[in-house]
N, C-alpha and C positions, 0 to 999 in steps of 0.2 A: 504494500500500500504506500502510495506517495506521501511524503511529508506535507502536512497541512500548513498553510501560511495564515498566521493570525497576527494582525496588527491592530493596536489600539491607539487611536488619536485621542489625546486627553490632556488635561492640565492638572498637575498634582493636587492643588488644594480643592478641586471640585468634588463636592459630595456625590454628584451624579457619576463621575468617573470612579470615585472610590468604591461605589457599590459594584461596578463592573470589575474593578481590580480584585475585590474580595471574592467575587464569583469565580473569576479565573484562577485565583489562588486555591480556592476550595476544590476546584476540579484539577488542580496541579497542571494547569495548561501553561505551556511555554508560548510566549508571544513577544512580538516586537513592540516596544513602547515608543511612541513618537509624541513628544510634548508639543502642544499647540498653545499659543497664547490666545486668551479670549479677548483680544483687542480688535476693535472694528477695522483698523487699518492694516493689520498684520496677520491675516489669515492665510494659511498655506494654500497653494493651488490644489493639493490633495484633499484638504478639508472642504474646499469649495466644490470640488468635483464629487466628493462622496456624500455631501450633505448640502445640496444646492438651495434648499428651501430655507431652513433655519440657520445654517452656517455656524452651528455650535457643536461643541464637544459634549459627550463622548461619541465616538463612532468606532465600532468594531468592524474591521475588514477581514472577512473570512474567505480565503481563496479568491480574492479580488472583488468580492461582493460586500457592499456596505450594509450593516445593520445599525439602525439609528434609534436614539432615545434609550436612556439607561434601563428603564424597567423592561422594555422590549428586548434589549441586549441580554439582560440577566435571564429572562425566560428562554431566549434562543440558546444561550450557553447551556442551560439546564436540559433542554430538549436534544441538542446536538451531541453533547458529551454526557449522556445519561448513565454511562457505566461507572462513573465516579461520583461519590458524595452528592446525592440528590439535594438540590437547593429548595425545592418545593415539595409539598406533600403529594402523594399519589391520589389523594381524595379530592375530587373537583370542588367540593364545598370549602375545604380547608385552603385550597389554592385561591379560590375567589376571595376569601377573607384576607389572606396574606396580600393579595393584589390591592384590595381596598385600603389596607393600612399603609402600604407603600405609596399609594396615590395620596392618602391623607398627609403623609410626611411631605410629599412634593407640594401639595396645594395649601396646606395650613402651616406646618412647622417651618418649612424653608421660607415661605413668603413672609411669615411673621419675623423670623430671624433676620432676614434682609432689611425689613422695615425698621428694625431696632437700630440699625446703623444709619438710616437715612432720614429719621424723623427726630423731632425734639419736643419737649414740653408735654402737654396733655396728650397729643397724638402718640408720642413715644410711650407714655404711661399706659394708655389703652392697648397699644400693641404688645407691651410687656405682659399685661394681663392675659391677652389672647394667646400669646406664646406659651406662657406657663400653664394655662388651661389645656392647651393642645398637648403639651408634654405630659400632663397628669392623665389625660384621657389615654394617651399612648401607653404610658406606664401601667395604667389600670388594665388595659387589654393584654399587654405582653407579660407583665408580672415576671415570673421566673421561667416562662416558657422558653424552649430552645429557639 
């Protein structure tokens, strides 16, 4: 069997890229890491070619084919390399719940965290409350689960 080519276009502090790197590590996958700067004026031609719509990282390139958006990439990794360390439950309902909470992190936790750095005064205090509430909800759901 021919060696697979796996390339990850990413930027190290990205939480979205981090979830992809964790998934690849869990699967013990070897891949080429290519750092991309998330700057509007400095995107590589490869990133623009592989993700022409949003032009953002991460992008996983598997044998020349791009897979985009971190949650989709993690699901792809789990389905393609299913012989090692399953990332998701084999039960559809449990997978759906896991996808819901991952989406919750993207839409609530991440957005509130970013707003904490860009707001001030009363708006920042309200954002802080929303952020802490979201973390408490997440902690209540996850608890000590794997």
